[in-house]
C-alpha positions in Angstrom: 0.0 0.0 0.0 1.3 3.4 -1.0 0.0 6.8 0.2 0.5 9.8 -2.1 0.1 13.5 -1.1 -0.8 16.0 -3.8 -0.4 19.7 -3.8 -4.0 20.5 -4.5 -7.4 18.9 -4.7 -7.5 19.4 -8.4 -4.2 17.4 -8.9 -5.5 14.7 -6.6 -8.7 14.2 -8.6 -6.8 14.3 -11.9 -4.6 11.5 -10.6 -7.7 9.4 -9.8 -9.1 9.8 -13.3 -5.7 9.1 -14.9 -5.6 5.8 -13.0 -2.5 6.8 -11.0 -4.3 6.1 -7.7 -7.1 3.7 -6.8 -9.1 5.8 -4.3 -9.2 9.1 -2.4 -9.3 9.8 1.3 -13.0 10.6 1.9 -15.6 11.7 -0.6 -15.1 13.0 -4.2 -15.9 16.6 -4.8 -19.4 17.3 -6.0 -18.3 18.7 -9.4 -16.6 15.5 -10.3 -19.3 13.0 -9.3 -20.7 12.7 -12.8 -17.2 12.1 -14.3 -16.7 9.3 -11.8 -20.1 7.8 -12.7 -19.1 7.7 -16.3 -15.7 6.1 -15.6 -15.9 2.3 -16.2 -13.0 1.7 -13.8 -14.5 3.6 -10.8 -17.4 2.9 -8.5 -18.8 5.4 -6.1 -19.4 3.8 -2.6 -22.4 5.5 -0.8 -22.1 6.4 2.8 -23.2 8.8 5.5 -21.4 12.0 6.6 -19.5 12.0 9.9 -20.1 15.7 10.5 -21.9 18.7 9.2 -21.6 22.1 7.6 -22.6 25.0 9.8 -23.1 28.7 10.2 -22.3 29.6 13.8 -23.1 32.7 15.9 -21.3 34.7 18.6 -23.7 34.6 21.5 -21.7 37.3 23.3 -23.1 40.0 21.0 -26.5 41.7 20.8 -28.9 40.5 19.4 -27.2 37.2 18.8 -27.5 36.6 22.5 -31.2 36.0 22.0 -32.4 32.6 21.0 -35.5 34.1 19.2 -33.3 36.3 17.0 -31.0 33.3 16.1 -34.1 31.2 15.2 -35.1 33.9 12.7 -31.7 33.5 11.0 -32.8 29.9 10.3 -36.2 31.1 8.9 -34.2 33.0 6.3 -32.1 30.1 5.0 -33.5 28.6 1.8 -32.7 24.9 2.3 -34.1 23.8 -1.1 -31.9 26.3 -2.9 -28.8 25.0 -1.2 -29.6 21.2 -1.3 -31.4 20.8 -4.6 -29.8 23.5 -6.8 -26.4 24.6 -5.6 -25.4 21.2 -4.2 -27.3 19.3 -7.0 -28.8 16.9 -4.5 -25.5 15.8 -3.0 -26.2 17.4 0.4 -28.8 16.4 2.9 -30.8 19.1 4.7 -29.3 19.9 8.1 -31.0 19.9 11.5 -29.2 18.3 14.5 -25.6 18.4 15.5 -25.4 14.6 15.1 -25.3 13.4 11.5 -28.0 11.0 10.1 -25.6 8.0 10.2 -25.4 8.2 14.0 -29.0 7.2 14.5 -28.6 6.0 18.1 -28.0 9.6 19.3 -30.5 11.3 16.9 -33.7 12.6 18.6 -35.9 10.8 16.0 -34.9 7.4 17.5 -37.7 5.8 19.4 -40.3 8.1 17.8 -42.7 7.7 14.9 -41.0 10.6 12.9 -38.8 9.9 9.9 -35.1 10.6 9.9 -34.4 14.1 8.6 -38.0 14.8 7.4 -40.1 14.6 10.5 -42.0 17.8 11.4 -40.0 18.3 14.6 -36.8 18.5 12.5 -38.3 21.4 10.5 -38.8 23.9 13.3 -36.5 26.4 11.5 -37.3 25.6 7.9 -37.3 28.4 5.4 -40.4 30.6 5.7 -41.3 31.5 2.2 -44.2 33.5 0.6 -43.4 31.9 -2.7 -40.5 29.7 -3.9 -37.1 31.2 -2.8 -38.9 34.4 -1.5 -38.8 34.8 2.3 -42.1 35.5 4.1 -40.9 38.9 5.4 -44.1 39.8 7.2 -44.4 36.4 9.0 -40.8 36.6 10.2 -41.1 40.2 11.3 -44.3 39.3 13.2 -42.5 36.4 15.0 -40.1 38.8 16.5 -42.4 41.8 17.1 -45.0 39.5 18.8 -42.5 38.1 21.2 -42.6 34.5 19.9 -39.9 31.9 20.5 -39.7 28.2 19.8 -39.0 26.5 23.1 -40.0 22.9 22.2 -43.7 23.4 22.9 -46.0 22.7 20.0 -47.6 25.6 18.1 -47.7 27.7 15.0 -44.6 29.9 14.5 -44.1 32.3 11.6 -46.9 30.6 9.8 -45.7 27.0 10.2 -47.0 24.2 12.5 -44.5 22.7 14.9 -45.6 19.6 16.9 -43.1 20.0 19.7 -39.8 18.4 20.6 -39.1 14.7 20.0 -37.5 14.0 23.3 -39.6 16.3 25.5 -36.7 18.6 26.2 -37.2 22.4 26.1 -34.8 25.2 25.2 -32.9 27.2 27.8 -34.8 30.4 27.1 -38.5 30.6 27.7 -39.0 34.1 26.3 -37.3 36.7 24.2 -34.3 38.6 25.7 -34.9 41.8 23.7 -37.9 43.8 22.5 -38.1 44.0 18.7 -39.8 46.5 16.4 -39.4 47.8 12.9 -39.0 51.4 11.6 -37.4 53.5 8.9 -34.3 52.2 7.1 -31.2 54.0 8.5 -28.2 51.7 8.3 -26.0 52.3 5.3 -25.8 48.6 4.3 -29.6 48.5 4.0 -30.0 51.9 2.4 -27.7 50.8 -0.4 -29.0 47.2 -0.5 -30.2 45.8 -3.8 -33.1 44.2 -1.9 -34.5 47.7 -1.0 -36.1 46.8 2.4 -38.9 49.0 3.4 -38.2 48.7 7.2 -35.3 48.1 9.5 -35.3 46.1 12.7 -35.0 47.8 16.1 -33.6 46.0 19.2 -34.8 47.7 22.3 -35.5 50.8 20.2 -32.1 50.9 18.5 -30.8 49.7 15.2 -28.2 46.9 15.3 -25.7 49.2 13.7 -26.2 51.7 16.5 -25.7 49.0 19.1 -22.6 47.4 17.7 -21.1 50.2 15.7 -21.5 48.1 12.5 -23.9 45.7 10.8 -23.7 42.0 11.6 -20.9 40.5 9.6 -20.6 37.0 8.1 -17.1 35.5 7.7 -16.7 33.1 4.8 -14.1 31.7 2.3 -13.2 33.3 -1.0 -15.6 32.3 -3.8 -12.7 30.7 -5.7 -12.4 28.1 -2.9 -16.1 27.4 -2.4 -18.3 29.0 -5.1 -21.5 27.2 -3.9 -21.1 28.4 -0.3 -20.4 32.0 -1.5 -23.5 31.9 -3.6 -25.6 30.5 -0.8 -24.3 33.0 1.8 -25.2 35.8 -0.5 -28.7 34.5 -1.0 -29.1 34.1 2.8 -27.8 37.6 3.6 -30.1 38.9 0.9 -33.1 37.4 2.7 -32.0 38.9 6.0 -31.7 42.3 4.4 -35.2 42.0 3.0 -36.4 41.4 6.5 -34.6 44.5 7.6 -31.6 43.1 9.4 -28.4 45.0 8.6 -25.8 42.4 7.6 -22.8 42.2 5.4 -20.1 39.6 4.6 -16.3 39.6 5.0 -14.2 37.2 2.8 -11.2 35.8 4.7 -8.9 32.8 4.3 -9.6 29.6 6.2 -6.7 30.2 8.6 -7.9 33.8 9.3 -11.4 32.5 9.9 -10.1 29.9 12.4 -8.1 32.5 14.3 -11.0 35.1 14.3 -13.6 32.5 15.4 -11.8 30.1 17.6 -8.9 32.2 18.9 -10.1 35.7 19.5 -13.8 35.2 19.1 -13.8 38.3 17.0 -16.8 37.6 14.8 -20.6 37.8 14.5 -21.2 34.8 12.3 -19.0 32.4 10.3 -19.2 29.4 8.1 -17.3 26.2 8.5 -17.8 22.4 9.1 -17.0 19.5 11.4 -16.1 15.9 10.4 -15.3 12.7 12.2 -17.6 13.3 15.1 -18.1 10.7 17.8 -20.9 8.3 17.2 -21.4 8.0 21.0 -22.0 11.8 21.0 -20.7 12.6 24.5 -17.1 13.5 23.5 -18.3 15.6 20.6 -21.0 17.4 22.6 -18.5 18.2 25.4 -15.9 19.4 23.0 -18.1 21.6 20.8 -20.9 22.7 23.1 -19.9 22.6 26.7 -19.0 25.9 28.5 -15.7 24.3 29.7 -14.6 24.6 26.1 -15.5 28.2 25.5 -13.7 31.4 26.3 -15.8 33.2 28.8 -14.1 36.6 28.3 -14.1 37.0 32.0 -13.4 40.2 33.8 -9.7 41.1 34.0 -8.6 40.9 37.7 -5.0 42.2 37.2 -4.0 45.2 35.2 -2.5 44.3 32.0 -4.2 40.9 31.8 -6.1 39.9 28.7 -9.6 38.7 29.4 -9.7 36.8 26.1 -7.2 33.9 25.8 -5.6 32.9 22.6 -6.5 29.2 23.1 -8.5 27.8 20.2 -11.6 26.7 22.0 -14.0 24.6 19.9 -17.1 26.3 21.4 -16.4 29.5 19.6 -20.1 30.6 20.0 -19.8 30.9 23.8 -22.7 28.6 24.2 -23.5 28.0 27.9 -21.2 30.8 29.1 -22.8 33.3 31.6 -26.4 33.9 30.8 -26.2 32.3 27.4 -28.2 29.2 26.6 -26.6 25.9 27.3 -26.8 22.2 27.7 -24.1 21.6 30.2 -26.4 19.7 32.6 -27.4 17.2 30.0 -23.9 16.8 28.6 -22.5 16.3 32.1 -25.1 13.6 32.9 -24.5 11.8 29.6 -20.7 11.7 30.1 -20.9 10.3 33.6 -23.5 7.5 33.3 -22.3 4.0 32.7 -25.6 2.8 31.3 -25.4 3.0 27.5 -29.2 3.4 27.0 -29.4 6.2 29.5 -26.3 7.8 27.9 -28.0 7.8 24.5 -31.3 9.1 25.9 -29.5 12.0 27.6 -27.4 12.6 24.5 -30.5 12.8 22.3 -32.0 15.4 24.8 -28.8 17.5 24.7 -28.7 17.3 20.9 -32.3 18.6 20.6 -31.8 21.3 23.2 -28.8 22.6 21.1 -31.1 22.5 18.1 -33.8 24.6 19.9 -31.2 27.0 21.4 -29.7 27.5 17.9 -26.2 28.6 18.7 -25.2 27.1 15.4 -27.3 26.4 12.2 -26.5 23.0 10.8 -26.7 23.8 7.1 -26.3 20.3 5.6 -24.7 16.9 5.7 -22.7 15.7 2.8 -23.8 12.7 0.7 -20.7 10.7 0.8 -19.5 9.3 -2.6 -16.2 7.4 -2.1 -14.5 6.6 -5.4 -12.8 3.2 -5.6 -11.1 1.5 -8.6 -13.3 -1.6 -8.7 -11.5 -3.0 -11.7 -8.6 -3.6 -9.3 -10.3 -4.0 -5.9 -13.4 -5.6 -4.4 -15.0 -6.2 -1.0 -15.6 -2.5 -0.2 -18.4 -1.8 2.3 -21.1 0.8 1.6 -23.8 2.6 3.6 -21.7 3.2 6.6 -20.6 6.6 8.0 -17.5 8.0 6.3 -16.6 4.8 4.3 -13.3 6.4 3.1 -12.3 8.2 6.2 -13.6 7.3 9.7 -14.1 3.7 8.8 -11.1 3.3 6.5 -9.5 0.8 8.9 -12.7 -1.4 8.6 -12.4 -1.2 4.8 -8.8 -2.3 4.9 -9.9 -5.6 6.5 -12.5 -6.3 3.8 -10.8 -5.1 0.6 -9.2 -7.6 -1.7 -7.4 -7.5 -5.0 -9.4 -8.7 -8.0 -8.0 -11.6 -9.9 
């Protein structure tokens, strides 16, 4: 067995199609799936994602410290546009922070609702007045009327929600701020192509007045991820139609990591996680427990920096101070020795995180692992990460064709 490291993803894929290598580590890029399907020497092995793509929010900043406002960010995201058009069906609609291959710790387990499509997984689905057009009035009313989705059944922004799957409720029971809408004042909205007729007020002030700038989304250059860039622009456009002043800032991956996980100098950012734990507890603790967040505590000694440079995984500050959190459920799940009880508690923690909405799970990748089946057989499909997380399992099964 030989491993080869290539200088770019393009060179790696070209080597695959030239027959220089027999497989890739993990899934093939979406744009080359059709090429692989037409190649008589290659077979695409289906599998489940071991992580998820996400847009995450800084809960230390107003109004992102309010669960109700964060939920509205979900209402503005056009899932169909992302999954069916931009991703050409090779992404699954996101909901929970445990991917669909990890069914034991997904909230649907033990209920009569279908994986990924049950109504309780659609609490924050795109609210549209017509295809790809956000229902601005319904979304505005959600905030102005003091609504919040806590896990209790009801009608929210025009859509029925039957209630949580596990019986868990969110950390917040009511809105943190008062919301209203008035004349457009922020420059980013005055000059917006969407031409919103009103701008949101948080406790009587615009977001720009409160923070000194509009909300800013950090994302990769379009050359690195053109579909993501197009989706973010569509999402921001919907938010501007609602009257939320928001802009984007294009930065490199390394800069985004430093800004989000090091200095926590962000409002919102896009990224993804892979190779999560199928037992949930380690992942939930690492990504969503307050132990793994910079609390930006008060400086006690002159000259000290209240913000550490440590790259904490919980960049959102979820569970810190008065922010929403699932520490109690995560702690209980980590300390129980009973596997069934651990899974039950993990499912509750996963659903609370979903309701609290510190991060928006955008999608799960549909794994297509390319293998040269003219040379090799015995590969296992329909498992999480067939070419990455379970690569060791594949090594034990694969054999050379005669």
